[in-house]
Legacy VTK file of the C-alpha trace (Angstrom):
# vtk DataFile Version 3.0
C-alpha trace
ASCII
DATASET POLYDATA
POINTS 60 float
11.026 18.453 -37.389
10.308 14.758 -36.745
11.020 12.239 -39.472
8.184 9.805 -40.170
8.945 6.288 -41.272
6.577 4.343 -43.490
6.313 0.663 -42.665
4.859 -1.501 -45.409
3.043 -4.746 -44.651
4.896 -7.916 -45.666
3.793 -10.905 -47.680
2.917 -13.740 -45.316
4.507 -16.279 -47.694
7.808 -14.687 -48.773
8.146 -11.735 -46.359
8.563 -9.277 -49.271
7.350 -5.730 -48.476
3.968 -4.956 -50.037
4.253 -1.559 -51.727
1.282 0.492 -52.979
2.059 -0.302 -56.633
1.887 -4.089 -56.128
-1.167 -6.143 -56.980
-1.432 -7.787 -53.587
-4.378 -9.037 -51.556
-5.193 -9.029 -47.882
-7.779 -11.043 -46.021
-8.422 -12.313 -42.493
-7.155 -15.797 -41.694
-9.859 -18.207 -42.912
-9.510 -20.251 -39.728
-9.229 -17.792 -36.832
-9.759 -14.325 -38.389
-7.320 -12.875 -35.818
-4.554 -12.040 -38.314
-4.594 -10.253 -41.649
-2.901 -12.396 -44.286
-1.046 -10.441 -46.983
-0.155 -12.108 -50.290
2.038 -10.526 -52.971
1.269 -11.039 -56.646
4.181 -13.446 -57.149
3.159 -15.757 -54.288
-0.437 -15.747 -55.485
0.580 -16.661 -59.050
2.964 -19.399 -57.869
0.378 -20.662 -55.317
2.910 -20.567 -52.489
1.724 -21.708 -49.100
1.203 -19.310 -46.228
0.915 -20.055 -42.522
-1.155 -18.015 -40.077
1.138 -16.902 -37.249
-1.740 -17.008 -34.751
-3.284 -20.448 -35.318
-0.912 -22.258 -37.691
-3.481 -22.639 -40.476
-1.835 -23.315 -43.865
-3.398 -22.230 -47.100
-2.510 -21.899 -50.761
LINES 1 61
60 0 1 2 3 4 5 6 7 8 9 10 11 12 13 14 15 16 17 18 19 20 21 22 23 24 25 26 27 28 29 30 31 32 33 34 35 36 37 38 39 40 41 42 43 44 45 46 47 48 49 50 51 52 53 54 55 56 57 58 59
């Protein structure tokens, strides 16, 4: 029997894994729309910056 591994997305700001019980958001990069930006609840509340890995756009 093969073992399946679950890979959670990571917060674009702090790199914390986004688990199903977290109140996180995801949205396409507002500049290029090529990358999905993930934000954990903590980074959203603290208004931490994120940077799009595709185009370098920075947002709050």
